[in-house]
Backbone bond lengths (Angstrom), bond angles and torsions (degrees), N, CA, C in turn:
res aa  C-N    CA-C-N  psi(-1)  N-CA   C-N-CA  omega(-1)  CA-C   N-CA-C  phi
1 M - - - 1.456 - - 1.527 110.96 -
2 Y 1.347 115.94 -44.25 1.462 118.97 -177.91 1.524 111.49 -68.81
3 E 1.344 117.11 -32.32 1.458 120.61 174.92 1.527 110.26 -65.99
4 E 1.333 116.30 -37.52 1.463 121.53 178.25 1.529 110.03 -62.84
5 I 1.329 116.66 -45.47 1.463 121.12 179.61 1.526 110.86 -62.38
6 A 1.351 116.76 -45.68 1.463 120.92 -178.23 1.522 111.19 -64.26
7 R 1.341 117.04 -41.51 1.459 120.01 -178.92 1.522 111.69 -64.94
8 N 1.321 117.30 -43.48 1.464 120.24 -178.97 1.521 111.77 -67.57
9 K 1.331 117.87 -37.79 1.462 120.43 177.14 1.525 110.27 -64.59
10 R 1.337 116.25 -41.89 1.457 119.99 -179.99 1.526 111.70 -64.87
11 N 1.326 116.53 -45.80 1.465 120.07 -179.28 1.523 111.68 -64.06
12 S 1.324 117.11 -39.07 1.461 120.72 179.27 1.524 110.90 -65.98
13 A 1.341 117.04 -39.79 1.457 120.80 179.35 1.526 110.45 -64.27
14 I 1.333 116.97 -40.67 1.463 120.64 178.93 1.518 110.70 -64.29
15 L 1.324 116.70 -42.99 1.463 121.01 -179.04 1.520 111.93 -63.87
16 I 1.326 117.56 -44.16 1.457 119.85 -177.56 1.534 110.49 -69.66
17 A 1.356 117.80 -34.19 1.460 121.00 177.05 1.526 110.30 -65.81
18 A 1.336 116.33 -42.97 1.463 120.39 178.34 1.525 110.72 -64.03
19 F 1.317 115.64 -38.35 1.464 121.77 179.26 1.529 110.53 -61.69
20 A 1.331 116.46 -47.96 1.463 120.90 -179.05 1.532 111.16 -64.41
21 A 1.344 116.48 -41.27 1.460 120.49 179.43 1.533 110.94 -63.10
22 A 1.335 116.34 -41.66 1.465 120.34 179.19 1.521 111.14 -64.30
23 T 1.336 117.69 -37.04 1.457 121.32 178.84 1.527 111.36 -64.02
24 V 1.334 116.64 -43.45 1.468 120.97 178.06 1.527 110.52 -63.31
25 F 1.333 116.52 -42.80 1.467 120.81 -179.95 1.528 111.43 -62.47
26 L 1.330 116.29 -43.93 1.462 119.64 178.82 1.528 111.25 -61.28
27 G 1.328 116.37 -42.12 1.455 119.89 179.16 1.520 111.56 -60.37
28 Y 1.316 116.16 -43.15 1.471 120.01 179.31 1.525 110.91 -65.92
29 L 1.334 117.11 -44.48 1.461 121.23 -177.34 1.527 111.64 -65.00
30 F 1.338 117.07 -45.39 1.462 120.20 -179.67 1.519 111.36 -64.67
31 G 1.325 116.62 -41.04 1.458 119.92 178.90 1.516 111.83 -62.74
32 T 1.340 116.34 -39.71 1.460 120.73 178.48 1.525 111.31 -66.88
33 A 1.327 116.64 -43.47 1.468 121.23 -177.58 1.529 111.99 -64.38
34 L 1.327 117.37 -32.78 1.468 120.88 -176.74 1.524 113.31 -92.91
35 D 1.330 116.75 -1.77 1.464 120.36 -175.14 1.525 110.65 53.51
36 A 1.322 116.07 34.69 1.463 120.26 -177.12 1.524 111.70 -112.93
37 G 1.325 115.71 10.77 1.447 117.84 -177.92 1.519 110.32 62.59
38 Y 1.318 115.30 -131.72 1.456 119.73 -178.45 1.532 112.05 -108.42
39 F 1.339 115.62 18.16 1.462 118.27 -177.82 1.531 111.57 -62.59
40 G 1.342 116.46 -46.86 1.465 119.28 -179.40 1.511 112.28 -61.70
41 V 1.328 115.81 -43.03 1.464 120.04 179.52 1.529 110.53 -64.65
42 A 1.353 115.36 -41.73 1.460 119.52 179.87 1.524 111.37 -62.63
43 L 1.342 115.91 -42.73 1.460 120.09 179.52 1.530 111.02 -62.88
44 A 1.334 115.50 -46.14 1.466 119.35 178.59 1.525 110.53 -62.78
45 G 1.339 115.65 -38.77 1.457 118.94 179.57 1.514 112.87 -64.26
46 I 1.337 116.50 -39.78 1.467 120.92 178.41 1.525 111.00 -63.10
47 L 1.340 115.65 -45.86 1.468 119.74 179.37 1.529 111.15 -64.55
48 A 1.334 115.97 -43.03 1.460 119.89 -179.65 1.529 110.66 -64.46
49 T 1.347 116.31 -38.53 1.461 119.90 179.05 1.525 110.94 -64.49
50 A 1.332 116.45 -42.47 1.467 120.11 178.30 1.525 110.74 -61.55
51 M 1.344 115.98 -44.06 1.461 119.65 177.72 1.517 111.40 -63.96
52 A 1.339 115.36 -38.78 1.465 120.18 -178.93 1.520 111.62 -63.98
53 L 1.339 116.42 -40.92 1.460 119.92 -179.17 1.526 111.29 -64.24
54 V 1.345 115.14 -42.69 1.463 118.87 177.36 1.522 110.12 -64.33
55 G 1.335 116.07 -45.03 1.459 119.69 180.00 1.516 112.89 -64.65
56 F 1.340 116.07 -38.73 1.457 120.76 -176.75 1.527 111.45 -66.96
57 Y 1.327 116.57 -44.31 1.455 119.83 -174.21 1.529 114.31 -93.20
58 Q 1.330 116.85 -23.77 1.467 119.75 -177.34 1.531 112.80 -123.01
59 G 1.323 116.50 -1.78 1.457 120.14 -175.03 1.515 113.84 -58.84
60 D 1.358 117.24 -40.50 1.466 119.44 -178.11 1.524 111.03 -65.03
61 R 1.325 117.29 -39.77 1.468 119.81 178.63 1.521 111.09 -65.05
62 I 1.330 115.21 -39.47 1.468 119.17 178.82 1.516 110.64 -63.98
63 V 1.333 116.83 -45.41 1.468 121.35 -179.03 1.523 110.90 -62.94
64 L 1.320 117.62 -44.25 1.460 120.94 179.90 1.530 111.30 -64.52
65 A 1.317 116.26 -39.17 1.466 119.77 179.63 1.528 110.55 -67.34
66 V 1.335 116.58 -45.11 1.465 120.74 179.39 1.521 110.88 -62.59
67 S 1.328 116.36 -34.79 1.462 121.36 -178.41 1.527 113.29 -82.76
68 R 1.349 116.80 0.68 1.461 122.62 179.48 1.533 112.87 60.33
69 A 1.332 115.30 30.48 1.458 120.27 -179.56 1.535 110.47 -75.60
70 Q 1.317 115.05 138.61 1.465 121.85 179.38 1.518 109.96 -118.10
71 P 1.341 118.44 140.94 1.462 120.04 179.09 1.527 111.42 -54.05
72 A 1.319 115.75 133.78 1.468 120.62 -178.96 1.522 109.79 -81.29
73 D 1.312 116.72 124.64 1.457 122.16 178.28 1.529 109.60 -78.79
74 R 1.338 117.18 129.53 1.461 121.09 -176.11 1.533 111.92 -61.14
75 E 1.312 117.10 -39.18 1.458 119.65 -178.08 1.527 112.00 -70.65
76 R 1.322 116.26 -31.72 1.458 119.75 -179.33 1.529 112.06 -81.55
77 Y 1.341 116.50 -29.71 1.469 120.51 -177.24 1.532 110.50 -125.18
78 P 1.327 118.55 62.07 1.465 120.66 -176.82 1.524 113.50 -64.77
79 V 1.340 117.88 -35.91 1.464 120.80 -179.36 1.527 110.62 -65.64
80 L 1.319 116.62 -40.33 1.467 121.15 178.08 1.520 110.17 -59.48
81 Y 1.320 117.12 -48.40 1.462 120.48 -179.57 1.528 111.69 -66.84
82 N 1.320 116.80 -40.80 1.460 120.56 -178.99 1.526 111.09 -62.77
83 A 1.334 116.20 -45.04 1.469 120.56 179.59 1.521 110.77 -64.42
84 A 1.327 117.50 -41.26 1.460 121.33 -179.66 1.529 111.03 -67.46
85 E 1.322 117.18 -39.96 1.467 120.65 -179.47 1.526 111.59 -67.05
86 E 1.320 117.44 -34.74 1.463 119.56 175.38 1.520 110.99 -63.19
87 L 1.311 116.38 -38.17 1.459 120.65 -179.97 1.521 112.02 -69.83
88 T 1.321 118.04 -30.31 1.463 119.55 176.67 1.529 110.45 -66.04
89 V 1.329 116.23 -34.02 1.470 120.42 177.00 1.526 109.74 -68.31
90 A 1.338 116.50 -43.17 1.464 121.19 -177.63 1.524 112.37 -69.80
91 S 1.342 116.91 -33.64 1.466 120.87 -173.71 1.519 114.22 -100.36
92 G 1.335 116.93 -21.72 1.456 120.09 -174.73 1.514 113.31 79.86
93 L 1.331 117.45 7.71 1.454 121.92 179.41 1.525 110.76 -86.46
94 P 1.324 118.21 151.14 1.469 119.64 173.67 1.526 109.79 -69.06
95 L 1.325 116.05 156.29 1.458 120.35 178.92 1.527 109.49 -69.12
96 P 1.335 118.09 121.05 1.464 119.37 177.52 1.521 110.82 -71.99
97 R 1.310 117.48 159.68 1.460 120.25 172.11 1.522 108.09 -67.89
98 L 1.315 116.25 135.38 1.463 121.01 -175.34 1.520 110.59 -106.87
99 Y 1.335 115.08 136.78 1.462 122.09 -178.39 1.528 109.68 -132.26
100 V 1.318 114.89 156.15 1.471 121.42 175.62 1.529 108.50 -124.71
101 I 1.330 115.92 133.41 1.463 122.40 176.32 1.526 107.90 -101.29
102 P 1.317 118.91 116.47 1.469 119.96 179.98 1.528 110.85 -65.49
103 D 1.302 116.78 110.33 1.470 122.31 176.36 1.520 107.27 -165.02
104 D 1.312 116.91 118.12 1.455 121.63 -174.97 1.520 114.01 -91.08
105 D 1.326 118.14 -2.41 1.467 120.55 -173.79 1.520 115.04 -113.81
106 A 1.327 117.64 -24.22 1.465 120.52 -172.13 1.528 111.74 -121.09
107 P 1.326 118.62 99.64 1.470 120.74 176.04 1.526 110.22 -71.39
108 N 1.321 117.22 125.28 1.459 120.43 -177.71 1.525 109.40 -166.51
109 A 1.338 116.46 173.03 1.467 121.52 -179.70 1.524 109.21 -163.50
110 F 1.336 116.58 156.77 1.462 120.74 174.43 1.516 109.95 -153.31
111 A 1.338 115.41 161.68 1.464 122.47 175.36 1.520 108.28 -119.25
112 T 1.319 115.82 149.44 1.462 120.35 178.10 1.526 108.61 -149.57
113 G 1.330 116.22 170.12 1.465 121.28 -178.27 1.515 110.21 131.12
114 R 1.336 116.19 -173.87 1.461 119.54 -179.95 1.525 113.37 -116.02
115 D 1.330 117.98 -17.70 1.457 122.22 176.26 1.518 107.80 -165.09
116 P 1.348 118.53 170.17 1.469 120.09 -177.16 1.526 114.44 -56.64
117 A 1.332 117.31 -30.39 1.467 119.69 -179.68 1.522 112.60 -77.97
118 H 1.327 116.97 -16.43 1.470 121.74 -179.99 1.530 108.34 -129.55
119 S 1.306 116.13 63.89 1.460 120.86 -174.73 1.522 111.01 -129.20
120 S 1.323 114.34 157.80 1.467 121.32 178.85 1.520 109.17 -141.45
121 V 1.322 115.35 149.24 1.466 121.90 173.30 1.520 107.64 -125.51
122 A 1.317 116.06 129.35 1.463 121.38 178.79 1.522 109.34 -118.09
123 V 1.309 116.91 135.87 1.468 122.69 177.16 1.525 108.15 -126.30
124 T 1.314 116.51 152.69 1.464 119.36 177.60 1.532 109.36 -84.95
125 S 1.319 114.66 156.81 1.466 119.09 178.14 1.536 110.81 -64.37
126 A 1.335 117.11 -30.27 1.461 120.34 177.44 1.519 111.07 -64.99
127 L 1.337 117.34 -36.12 1.466 121.00 177.97 1.523 110.25 -63.59
128 L 1.322 117.17 -44.98 1.459 121.14 -179.38 1.530 111.25 -64.50
129 R 1.299 115.65 -33.60 1.459 119.64 -177.11 1.526 112.62 -78.10
130 R 1.333 117.29 -34.07 1.459 120.16 -170.57 1.520 114.64 -96.04
131 L 1.328 118.31 -20.66 1.462 120.01 -176.66 1.520 111.55 -98.83
132 N 1.348 115.78 145.77 1.458 119.03 172.17 1.528 109.13 -81.03
133 R 1.314 117.66 179.74 1.459 120.36 -172.13 1.527 112.42 -64.66
134 D 1.338 118.44 -43.01 1.462 121.30 179.37 1.520 111.29 -62.34
135 Q 1.326 115.99 -40.61 1.458 119.88 178.96 1.522 111.17 -66.91
136 L 1.325 116.75 -43.38 1.466 120.95 177.65 1.520 110.61 -60.70
137 Q 1.324 116.99 -41.94 1.458 120.02 179.95 1.531 110.83 -65.57
138 G 1.335 116.83 -35.26 1.458 119.72 176.31 1.524 111.74 -62.48
139 V 1.340 116.94 -42.92 1.463 121.55 178.56 1.531 110.38 -64.88
140 L 1.330 116.82 -45.39 1.467 120.18 179.18 1.525 111.10 -62.95
141 A 1.340 117.09 -37.78 1.466 120.61 178.05 1.520 110.79 -64.07
142 H 1.318 116.82 -38.65 1.470 121.04 176.37 1.532 110.13 -60.10
143 E 1.321 116.64 -47.48 1.468 119.96 -178.63 1.523 111.59 -68.38
144 M 1.329 117.30 -37.18 1.460 119.57 178.23 1.524 111.47 -71.39
145 S 1.329 116.88 -25.87 1.469 119.74 173.13 1.518 110.06 -65.50
146 H 1.321 116.70 -40.13 1.470 120.04 175.01 1.525 110.23 -59.19
147 I 1.328 116.29 -39.45 1.464 120.74 179.76 1.525 110.53 -68.44
148 G 1.331 116.94 -48.51 1.456 121.33 -178.04 1.516 113.54 -64.12
149 D 1.329 116.60 -32.41 1.464 121.37 179.11 1.530 112.27 -86.39
150 Y 1.335 116.71 2.83 1.466 122.44 -177.30 1.532 111.31 59.99
151 D 1.334 116.28 28.61 1.458 119.27 174.75 1.522 111.04 -62.00
152 I 1.331 115.95 -31.31 1.459 119.70 179.45 1.530 110.56 -63.57
153 R 1.332 117.30 -36.55 1.459 120.78 174.64 1.525 110.36 -76.80
154 F 1.319 116.23 -37.83 1.459 122.02 179.69 1.521 110.84 -59.43
155 A 1.346 115.38 -42.47 1.467 120.08 178.92 1.525 110.44 -62.96
156 T 1.336 116.79 -36.67 1.457 120.46 177.31 1.526 110.95 -64.86
157 L 1.339 116.59 -43.00 1.460 121.24 179.41 1.525 111.23 -61.20
158 V 1.330 116.45 -46.32 1.462 119.95 179.79 1.523 110.19 -64.51
159 G 1.335 116.60 -39.74 1.461 119.92 177.71 1.521 111.74 -60.59
160 I 1.337 116.43 -37.78 1.466 120.83 177.96 1.527 110.22 -63.83
161 L 1.334 116.43 -44.88 1.459 120.24 -179.79 1.526 111.46 -63.68
162 V 1.332 116.53 -41.77 1.461 120.05 177.52 1.535 110.02 -62.20
163 G 1.335 115.52 -44.83 1.459 119.73 179.12 1.516 112.14 -62.83
164 M 1.340 116.30 -39.58 1.459 119.66 179.92 1.525 110.96 -65.30
165 V 1.336 116.98 -43.81 1.460 120.35 178.27 1.524 110.42 -60.07
166 A 1.334 116.58 -45.97 1.468 120.60 -179.21 1.527 111.32 -61.46
167 M 1.343 117.35 -43.41 1.463 120.22 -179.49 1.522 112.29 -68.12
168 M 1.347 116.53 -39.28 1.462 119.80 177.65 1.524 110.73 -61.96
169 C 1.341 116.19 -44.35 1.468 120.19 -179.56 1.530 110.86 -65.82
170 D 1.324 116.25 -41.48 1.459 119.87 179.48 1.524 110.59 -64.99
171 F 1.323 116.56 -41.95 1.467 121.05 178.45 1.523 110.87 -61.33
172 F 1.331 115.61 -43.80 1.467 119.42 -178.66 1.527 111.72 -65.10
173 L 1.341 116.15 -45.26 1.463 119.63 -179.42 1.531 111.46 -62.44
174 R 1.342 116.43 -43.34 1.460 119.72 179.25 1.533 111.00 -64.85
175 S 1.323 115.77 -42.02 1.465 119.31 -179.94 1.519 110.95 -64.80
176 T 1.328 116.37 -36.41 1.466 120.53 179.42 1.524 110.84 -64.93
177 F 1.333 116.98 -44.37 1.462 120.24 179.31 1.531 111.72 -66.91
178 W 1.346 115.97 -38.00 1.468 119.16 -179.90 1.533 111.69 -64.65
179 S 1.318 114.60 -33.06 1.475 118.74 -176.03 1.524 111.19 -117.07
180 R 1.334 116.87 35.77 1.461 119.35 -174.28 1.531 111.94 -64.22
181 G 1.340 117.47 -28.07 1.459 118.52 176.91 1.516 111.11 -63.00
182 R 1.306 115.52 -46.57 1.458 119.99 179.41 1.524 110.57 -66.67
183 S 1.357 114.93 -38.76 1.454 119.24 179.47 1.513 110.74 -64.20
184 R 1.364 116.33 -36.01 1.455 120.10 -178.50 1.539 109.51 -66.29
185 S 1.334 115.72 -40.60 1.461 118.10 -179.91 1.516 111.22 -68.70
186 R 1.326 116.28 -34.55 1.459 119.59 179.76 1.512 111.84 -74.38
187 S 1.365 116.03 -26.32 1.449 119.68 -176.72 1.526 111.59 -64.90
188 N 1.344 116.75 -17.02 1.449 119.60 179.59 1.526 112.29 -84.45
189 S 1.298 116.97 -1.56 1.467 120.02 -176.11 1.519 112.68 -95.89
190 G 1.304 118.11 40.43 1.450 122.86 171.93 1.503 114.28 64.55
191 G 1.357 115.60 -104.83 1.460 121.02 -174.52 1.506 113.11 -58.78
192 S 1.328 117.79 -39.19 1.463 120.34 -179.63 1.512 110.94 -62.56
193 G 1.345 116.52 -39.88 1.458 120.10 178.70 1.517 111.72 -62.62
194 V 1.329 116.36 -39.77 1.472 120.43 178.68 1.514 110.53 -64.07
195 I 1.318 116.81 -42.51 1.468 121.00 179.42 1.524 110.79 -61.41
196 I 1.339 115.97 -42.63 1.463 120.01 -179.66 1.522 111.00 -63.01
197 I 1.349 116.33 -43.05 1.470 120.31 179.63 1.523 110.56 -63.21
198 I 1.340 116.22 -45.88 1.471 119.89 178.89 1.524 110.60 -61.21
199 A 1.326 116.30 -43.45 1.458 120.59 -179.47 1.525 111.34 -63.31
200 L 1.335 116.94 -39.61 1.463 120.26 178.51 1.530 111.40 -63.53
201 V 1.331 116.01 -43.98 1.473 120.09 179.01 1.525 110.51 -61.88
202 L 1.337 115.71 -45.84 1.468 119.52 -179.71 1.524 111.52 -66.70
203 A 1.321 117.57 -34.25 1.462 120.57 179.28 1.524 111.28 -63.15
204 I 1.337 115.90 -30.84 1.464 119.87 178.54 1.526 111.31 -80.71
205 L 1.345 115.96 -40.86 1.460 120.09 -173.75 1.531 114.07 -87.26
206 A 1.338 117.37 -28.45 1.468 120.36 -173.44 1.526 113.89 -57.26
207 P 1.349 119.85 -45.11 1.474 117.97 179.52 1.531 113.06 -60.35
208 I 1.332 116.15 -33.14 1.470 119.75 178.56 1.518 109.95 -67.10
209 F 1.355 115.93 -47.87 1.458 119.34 179.02 1.531 111.15 -63.56
210 A 1.332 116.61 -37.73 1.461 120.45 179.12 1.521 110.80 -61.24
211 K 1.332 116.21 -42.85 1.463 120.22 178.72 1.525 110.93 -65.34
212 L 1.331 117.17 -39.21 1.461 120.77 178.77 1.531 110.90 -62.53
213 I 1.344 116.11 -40.72 1.463 119.89 178.10 1.522 110.59 -64.62
214 Q 1.341 116.48 -41.68 1.460 120.44 178.37 1.520 110.57 -59.27
215 L 1.325 117.04 -43.92 1.461 120.94 -179.70 1.522 111.28 -67.27
216 A 1.339 116.60 -37.91 1.462 119.78 178.12 1.523 110.87 -63.00
217 I 1.345 116.48 -42.36 1.460 120.62 177.71 1.521 110.31 -62.94
218 S 1.332 116.73 -42.47 1.457 120.95 179.52 1.522 110.92 -58.85
219 R 1.328 117.46 -42.78 1.459 120.66 179.61 1.521 111.24 -65.07
220 Q 1.335 117.11 -40.95 1.457 120.12 179.00 1.534 111.13 -62.19
221 R 1.334 116.81 -41.19 1.465 119.47 -178.06 1.524 111.47 -68.51
222 E 1.335 117.87 -28.92 1.462 119.88 177.52 1.524 110.68 -66.62
223 Y 1.311 117.83 -42.98 1.462 121.02 177.28 1.529 110.48 -60.78
224 L 1.334 115.91 -43.06 1.459 120.34 -179.34 1.524 111.07 -64.21
225 A 1.337 117.52 -43.60 1.468 120.68 179.62 1.518 111.18 -64.49
226 D 1.326 117.92 -35.89 1.468 120.93 176.16 1.528 110.13 -61.26
227 A 1.341 116.11 -46.94 1.466 120.22 -178.21 1.524 111.25 -64.00
228 E 1.330 117.18 -41.05 1.460 119.52 -178.95 1.531 111.72 -73.10
229 A 1.332 117.02 -29.24 1.470 119.67 175.18 1.526 109.91 -64.64
230 A 1.339 115.75 -40.00 1.463 119.69 177.38 1.526 110.57 -63.24
231 K 1.315 116.50 -38.70 1.464 121.51 177.40 1.526 110.87 -65.89
232 M 1.325 116.74 -41.72 1.457 121.68 -176.53 1.531 112.27 -67.53
233 T 1.334 116.40 -42.21 1.466 120.47 -176.04 1.519 112.99 -91.41
234 R 1.320 117.15 -16.83 1.473 122.28 -172.38 1.527 110.71 58.03
235 N 1.317 115.33 27.15 1.463 120.18 -177.32 1.530 109.29 -146.30
236 P 1.336 118.40 76.72 1.468 120.44 -179.16 1.521 113.30 -58.92
237 E 1.334 116.43 -29.39 1.465 120.01 -177.56 1.525 111.46 -66.47
238 G 1.327 117.74 -28.07 1.463 120.09 178.88 1.515 111.40 -59.99
239 L 1.341 116.84 -49.86 1.466 120.39 179.00 1.522 111.22 -71.41
240 A 1.342 116.97 -38.50 1.467 119.87 -179.59 1.527 111.12 -60.30
241 S 1.331 116.50 -46.03 1.464 119.36 -179.96 1.531 111.32 -70.51
242 A 1.348 116.86 -29.49 1.469 119.77 176.11 1.526 110.45 -65.77
243 L 1.332 116.44 -44.57 1.458 120.12 177.21 1.525 111.12 -62.09
244 E 1.327 115.56 -36.59 1.466 120.41 178.00 1.518 110.38 -63.37
245 E 1.334 115.97 -43.57 1.464 120.85 -179.95 1.527 110.57 -66.98
246 I 1.330 116.87 -42.98 1.458 120.78 179.07 1.529 110.99 -62.67
247 S 1.340 116.18 -38.25 1.465 120.26 -177.28 1.522 112.31 -66.86
248 R 1.324 117.15 -19.42 1.472 119.85 -179.78 1.523 111.53 -77.01
249 S 1.327 116.59 -12.10 1.462 119.54 -178.73 1.524 110.02 -95.03
250 P 1.336 118.64 117.29 1.466 121.25 178.38 1.524 112.49 -84.70
251 G 1.323 116.58 2.59 1.466 120.04 -175.06 1.516 113.16 -66.14
252 V 1.326 116.05 146.67 1.462 123.07 175.72 1.525 108.34 -101.64
253 L 1.326 116.55 129.61 1.457 121.15 -179.73 1.517 109.42 -73.57
254 E 1.318 116.71 112.55 1.472 120.94 -173.78 1.519 113.07 -65.10
255 A 1.330 116.96 -28.00 1.466 119.72 -177.42 1.524 112.82 -79.91
256 S 1.327 117.52 -5.51 1.464 120.38 -177.89 1.521 110.70 -92.83
257 N 1.325 115.92 166.91 1.468 122.01 176.55 1.523 108.47 -153.99
258 R 1.325 116.27 178.70 1.461 120.09 -175.65 1.524 112.60 -66.71
259 A 1.322 116.74 -23.66 1.466 119.87 -179.79 1.523 112.16 -76.61
260 T 1.334 117.56 -23.72 1.467 121.00 -176.64 1.525 113.56 -113.93
261 Q 1.325 118.66 -3.93 1.462 120.34 -172.63 1.524 113.53 -61.04
262 H 1.352 117.63 -31.28 1.457 119.73 -177.63 1.528 112.95 -71.09
263 L 1.331 117.61 -14.71 1.460 120.99 -178.16 1.527 112.61 -76.51
264 Y 1.316 117.71 -27.23 1.466 121.86 -171.84 1.524 112.22 -75.63
265 I 1.316 115.95 158.83 1.464 120.73 179.45 1.522 110.88 -67.24
266 V 1.332 116.62 -30.28 1.468 123.23 174.87 1.523 106.58 -135.20
267 N 1.327 117.59 142.61 1.462 121.16 -179.80 1.525 110.72 -52.56
268 P 1.343 118.71 114.70 1.468 121.26 -175.87 1.527 114.11 -76.26
269 L 1.339 116.87 -8.01 1.457 120.28 -177.02 1.523 112.80 -102.24
270 R 1.332 115.53 4.23 1.452 117.08 -178.90 1.529 109.16 -63.46
271 A 1.314 117.04 143.11 1.461 121.17 -178.03 1.519 110.76 -129.88
272 N 1.341 115.53 26.98 1.458 120.47 178.86 1.517 109.25 -71.96
273 A 1.290 117.66 128.72 1.461 121.30 -176.94 1.514 112.02 -60.32
274 A 1.329 116.79 -27.95 1.460 119.77 -179.94 1.509 111.87 -88.31
275 G 1.349 115.75 -3.27 1.462 119.41 178.67 1.501 113.84 76.08
276 K 1.343 118.93 16.13 1.448 121.62 -177.15 1.521 110.62 -93.10
277 S 1.329 114.68 142.13 1.463 119.92 177.49 1.515 108.65 -87.92
278 T 1.299 117.72 125.52 1.454 121.27 -179.36 1.510 110.19 -94.75
279 G 1.334 115.68 147.03 1.448 120.71 178.55 1.514 110.14 -92.29
280 G 1.325 115.87 -173.84 1.451 120.22 179.21 1.506 111.29 134.60
281 L 1.350 115.81 170.03 1.455 121.02 -177.16 1.518 112.74 -60.18
282 F 1.330 117.18 -34.43 1.462 120.53 -175.12 1.531 112.31 -98.38
283 S 1.317 117.36 15.50 1.459 121.25 179.03 1.525 109.84 -89.95
284 T 1.338 116.75 138.46 1.464 120.92 177.60 1.525 111.96 -80.67
285 H 1.324 117.50 -18.53 1.461 122.55 -176.45 1.532 110.24 -131.32
286 P 1.335 116.34 151.33 1.468 118.39 172.09 1.526 109.75 -71.05
287 P 1.325 118.46 161.33 1.467 120.34 179.99 1.530 111.56 -57.81
288 I 1.316 116.22 135.58 1.463 120.48 179.92 1.521 110.85 -58.33
289 E 1.330 116.43 -40.07 1.458 120.35 -178.70 1.530 111.52 -59.41
290 E 1.343 117.11 -39.08 1.458 120.97 178.99 1.532 110.64 -70.01
291 R 1.324 117.18 -38.37 1.465 120.27 178.05 1.527 110.87 -63.70
292 I 1.315 116.62 -42.87 1.461 120.71 178.41 1.541 110.45 -63.29
293 K 1.321 115.51 -42.57 1.455 120.92 179.84 1.535 111.14 -60.04
294 R 1.327 116.95 -44.16 1.455 120.57 -179.94 1.517 112.02 -66.94
295 L 1.322 116.94 -39.23 1.471 119.67 178.74 1.523 110.94 -64.93
296 R 1.295 117.24 -40.38 1.463 120.03 -179.21 1.525 111.50 -74.21
297 A 1.319 116.75 -23.06 1.461 119.94 173.58 1.529 110.52 -69.91
298 I 1.359 115.59 -34.02 1.466 119.82 175.71 1.517 109.88 -64.64
299 A 1.343 115.58 -43.77 1.459 119.83 -179.49 1.515 111.32 -63.97
């Protein structure tokens, strides 16, 4: 288990470092190609910073509102509160705000916020209805692991980098088209023309690669949260059987969308008739079968 945690932390650190380095390189290349110095990068940075501040301080409220999450009443959901409070004792984390998403077909859950003191966990009504207490505690431990590891902040940071790359590429492409006459004349000057061509290719491909890196990081953090949930509960089978139960539901969570799908414990948009989560470069989550296998290997 501890090797699993160390490996996922190391891989995530490498990915985020590579992501940041690529962003700096793109900014330098685009600025050089446009003969605009760092104006384009500065403009994109200002916009990205403004978006980041809104996302950082208000992002959790936006996500909860979009997901139609409602505050969980303690008297109506005593088992939910009891299971969460036990985990706060085991983990030393403060009790997150608890929410319920009305949905009778899709068992799922997610955590959001910027730090443990400003965090929330939302579960669907189907999850509460279909899971027993050990399974529910396993799911809550997974989400609280995301909170304790600051994955909720980490996801915000990666989202900012993805947004910055996309805006830089969009700015460069628009600027190139606006000044294509000047670019055409410069393209005849040997090295400058090569730089412009390279920059154009990267401007098209970079957002795709940025998204792939974001998804890869998301998958790594899911494995890590599974391992830490097993550590927190001392019961890997609780989460493993919960994932098994969730995987049997082919339902799509109507309140979810592509912007929030990576937050959930299982991809809420999956539409596989067998209810299985598929892996791949464009998947937000690792395969459920592999997650279950790793948890049972810990046990």
